[in-house]
C-alpha positions as CSV (number, residue, x, y, z in Angstrom):
1,M,10.7,24.5,8.0
2,L,11.7,22.4,5.1
3,Y,12.7,18.7,5.3
4,F,13.5,15.7,3.0
5,P,11.8,12.1,4.1
6,S,14.5,10.4,2.6
7,K,17.1,11.8,5.0
8,N,14.6,12.3,7.8
9,N,16.4,15.3,9.0
10,H,13.4,17.3,10.2
11,N,14.9,17.8,13.7
12,L,11.6,17.3,15.6
13,A,11.2,15.0,18.4
14,H,8.5,13.3,16.8
15,D,8.3,12.4,12.8
16,P,5.4,14.7,11.4
17,F,4.6,13.1,8.2
18,K,1.6,11.0,9.2
19,A,0.5,14.0,11.4
20,C,0.2,15.8,8.1
21,V,-2.5,14.0,6.4
22,V,-5.4,14.1,9.0
23,P,-7.8,12.6,9.9
24,R,-7.6,9.3,8.1
25,P,-10.6,6.8,7.9
26,I,-9.7,3.5,9.6
27,G,-10.0,0.3,7.2
28,W,-11.1,-2.2,9.8
29,I,-10.8,-5.1,7.9
30,S,-11.9,-8.8,8.6
31,T,-10.9,-11.7,6.8
32,T,-10.8,-15.4,6.7
33,S,-8.1,-18.0,5.8
34,P,-8.7,-20.4,3.0
35,L,-9.3,-23.9,4.0
36,S,-6.5,-25.6,5.9
37,T,-4.9,-28.6,4.1
38,S,-2.9,-29.8,6.9
39,P,-3.9,-32.9,8.6
40,T,-2.8,-31.7,12.1
41,D,-4.8,-28.3,11.7
42,R,-7.9,-28.8,13.7
43,T,-9.0,-25.2,12.8
44,T,-10.8,-25.4,9.2
45,Y,-10.6,-21.6,8.7
46,R,-8.9,-18.9,10.8
47,H,-10.6,-15.4,11.2
48,N,-8.7,-12.4,11.3
49,L,-9.7,-8.6,12.1
50,A,-7.3,-5.8,12.0
51,P,-7.4,-1.8,11.8
52,F,-5.4,0.1,9.0
53,S,-4.8,3.7,9.3
54,Q,-4.2,4.2,5.3
55,F,-7.8,3.5,3.9
56,A,-10.0,5.3,1.4
57,N,-12.7,4.7,-1.2
58,L,-11.7,5.1,-5.0
59,T,-14.6,5.4,-6.7
60,F,-18.5,5.1,-6.6
61,D,-19.9,3.5,-9.7
62,P,-19.1,0.6,-9.0
63,P,-17.5,1.4,-5.6
64,Y,-14.2,0.4,-4.9
65,V,-11.9,0.7,-1.6
66,M,-8.6,0.2,-0.8
67,F,-6.4,-0.3,2.4
68,A,-2.6,-0.2,2.6
69,A,-0.6,-2.5,4.7
70,N,2.9,-2.2,6.0
71,Q,5.1,-5.1,6.6
72,T,5.2,-6.6,10.2
73,P,8.3,-5.9,12.2
74,S,9.7,-9.3,11.1
75,A,9.5,-7.7,7.6
76,T,6.7,-10.4,6.5
77,R,3.5,-9.5,4.7
78,K,0.3,-8.9,7.2
79,D,-2.2,-11.7,7.6
80,T,-5.1,-9.8,6.2
81,V,-3.3,-9.3,2.9
82,R,-2.5,-13.1,2.8
83,N,-5.9,-14.0,3.5
84,V,-7.6,-11.7,1.0
85,E,-5.3,-12.8,-1.7
86,A,-6.0,-16.5,-1.0
87,T,-9.6,-16.4,-0.6
88,G,-10.4,-13.1,-2.8
89,K,-12.6,-11.4,-0.6
90,F,-13.1,-9.2,2.6
91,V,-15.0,-7.0,4.7
92,W,-14.7,-3.4,5.7
93,N,-16.1,-2.6,9.3
94,L,-17.0,0.9,10.2
95,A,-14.9,1.6,13.5
96,T,-16.8,3.9,15.8
97,W,-16.7,5.7,19.1
98,D,-18.7,3.0,20.9
99,L,-16.0,0.4,19.6
100,R,-12.6,2.4,20.1
101,N,-11.4,0.0,22.5
102,E,-12.3,-3.2,20.4
103,V,-10.5,-1.3,17.5
104,N,-7.4,-0.9,19.7
105,K,-7.1,-4.3,21.0
106,S,-7.6,-5.9,17.3
107,A,-4.5,-3.9,16.3
108,Q,-2.1,-5.9,18.4
109,Q,0.7,-8.0,16.5
110,L,-0.6,-11.6,17.3
111,D,0.5,-14.9,15.8
112,Y,-1.1,-16.2,12.5
113,G,-4.4,-18.0,13.4
114,V,-5.0,-16.0,16.6
115,D,-8.9,-14.9,16.4
116,E,-8.7,-10.9,17.1
117,F,-12.4,-11.4,17.4
118,E,-12.0,-13.3,20.4
119,V,-9.1,-11.2,21.8
120,A,-11.4,-7.9,21.5
121,G,-14.5,-9.8,22.6
122,L,-16.5,-9.1,19.6
123,E,-19.5,-11.1,18.3
124,K,-19.4,-12.0,14.7
125,A,-21.7,-11.8,12.1
126,F,-21.2,-13.4,8.5
127,S,-20.9,-12.4,4.8
128,S,-23.6,-13.6,2.8
129,H,-22.9,-12.1,-1.0
130,L,-19.2,-13.0,-1.5
131,P,-17.7,-16.1,-3.3
132,G,-17.6,-19.2,-1.4
133,D,-19.7,-17.9,1.5
134,E,-21.6,-21.2,1.6
135,T,-19.0,-22.9,3.1
136,N,-16.4,-20.2,4.4
137,P,-18.0,-16.9,4.7
138,V,-15.9,-13.9,6.1
139,P,-16.4,-12.8,9.7
140,M,-17.9,-9.2,10.2
141,V,-18.0,-7.2,13.5
142,K,-21.9,-7.6,14.5
143,R,-21.8,-4.2,16.6
144,S,-20.3,-2.0,13.5
145,P,-23.0,-0.2,12.2
146,V,-21.7,0.0,8.5
147,R,-20.2,-2.8,6.8
148,F,-18.9,-3.5,3.0
149,E,-18.7,-6.9,1.6
150,C,-16.0,-6.8,-1.0
151,V,-14.3,-8.9,-3.6
152,Y,-10.7,-8.8,-4.2
153,H,-9.4,-6.8,-7.2
154,S,-5.6,-6.4,-7.2
155,T,-2.7,-5.4,-4.9
156,L,0.0,-2.9,-5.7
157,R,3.3,-3.4,-3.7
158,L,5.4,-0.4,-3.3
159,P,8.8,-1.0,-1.8
160,G,10.1,0.8,1.1
161,K,13.0,0.6,3.7
162,P,12.9,-2.6,5.8
163,P,11.6,-3.9,8.0
164,L,8.1,-2.1,7.8
165,G,8.4,0.5,5.0
166,S,7.2,-1.8,1.9
167,V,3.4,-1.7,1.7
168,D,0.8,-3.8,0.0
169,V,-2.3,-1.4,-1.4
170,V,-5.2,-3.8,-1.6
171,I,-7.9,-2.7,-3.6
172,G,-11.6,-4.3,-3.5
173,R,-14.9,-3.8,-5.2
174,V,-17.8,-3.6,-3.0
175,V,-20.7,-5.9,-3.8
176,A,-22.8,-5.3,-0.7
177,V,-23.6,-2.8,1.8
178,Y,-24.9,-3.2,5.4
179,I,-26.3,-0.2,7.0
180,A,-28.0,-0.4,10.5
181,D,-31.5,1.2,10.4
182,E,-30.9,3.3,13.4
183,V,-27.9,5.3,12.0
184,L,-30.2,6.8,9.3
185,T,-32.2,10.0,9.9
186,D,-34.4,11.0,6.8
187,G,-32.9,8.8,4.3
188,R,-29.2,10.2,5.0
189,L,-26.3,8.2,7.1
190,D,-26.3,10.3,10.0
191,V,-22.4,10.6,11.5
192,S,-23.7,12.0,14.7
193,K,-25.3,8.5,15.4
194,T,-22.5,6.4,14.0
195,K,-19.6,8.4,15.4
196,P,-16.8,7.1,13.4
197,I,-13.3,7.5,14.6
198,A,-10.5,8.4,12.2
199,R,-6.5,8.0,12.6
200,C,-4.6,11.2,13.2
201,G,-0.7,11.4,13.8
202,Y,1.5,10.0,16.6
203,Y,-1.0,8.0,18.9
204,E,-4.0,10.2,18.3
205,Y,-7.7,9.6,17.1
206,A,-10.4,11.8,16.1
207,V,-14.3,11.1,16.6
208,V,-16.9,12.9,14.2
209,E,-19.6,14.1,15.7
210,K,-20.3,17.2,13.7
211,T,-20.5,18.3,9.9
212,F,-20.9,21.2,7.8
213,E,-22.2,21.4,4.2
214,M,-20.6,23.3,1.2
215,V,-21.9,22.9,-2.5
216,I,-19.3,23.8,-5.1
217,P,-20.6,26.7,-7.0
218,G,-21.3,26.5,-11.0
219,L,-21.0,22.8,-11.6
220,D,-23.4,20.9,-13.6
221,E,-26.0,18.4,-12.0
222,V,-24.0,15.4,-13.0
223,T,-20.9,16.5,-11.4
224,L,-22.8,17.5,-8.5
225,A,-24.5,14.2,-8.4
226,G,-20.8,12.5,-8.6
227,L,-19.5,14.2,-5.8
228,E,-22.6,13.1,-3.8
229,G,-21.8,9.3,-4.8
230,S,-25.2,9.2,-6.3
231,S,-24.8,6.3,-9.3
232,R,-28.4,6.7,-9.8
233,R,-28.7,10.1,-10.4
234,V,-25.5,10.2,-12.5
235,R,-27.2,7.8,-14.8
236,G,-30.5,9.3,-14.7
237,L,-28.7,12.7,-15.6
238,S,-26.2,11.4,-18.0
239,G,-26.3,13.2,-21.2
240,K,-27.3,16.5,-19.6
241,A,-24.1,17.7,-18.4
242,K,-22.2,20.6,-20.0
243,L,-19.5,19.5,-22.1
């Protein structure tokens, strides 16, 4: 079949686009609001947690990640984007099989200022390597076995059809990585222990419990180290690659 998204004439019962690009890592993003300046606001800071199904790493030395947040049904920007741009920081928390119900609860469309950590019954840890953490750290999912503390880099806003079409692509630089000791095996992050969940099409998700390995033939050591994501090996091998 062939169809044109701008015309939406696929003639299927359900739109296939998001089901074509699967599985997608989940950007379970936690943020804090800036200090409130309202004399009637008794809440000094407002914490937020939301999963985004359009998330990815961009590079590894230094590491950057991105998440894309579509507008709300009322055609306003997501609370997460507003918080990140106002405070200059956010945290990515790994969404896992054990936390799947909490991920789903945190995805609800709630009023600004409602704490999704409380709605989902999640205990908080707090960032300690980001700007302003002395007074306003970012809340993190304490039970998540992998967390990235990120400083805000930039936002790319892509226009789309209202109310949901426009999207903010938010990029952050990872400055600190937390990995729970119990999910490491022989010095490697073990997905059979973390069991990350991923977004598929429609209302479907996947869980990663098994992996297989392939090494691209004919590549030099530097390129292979880059594919592995090892900045230390790349720097040690620099100058040895075939030009």
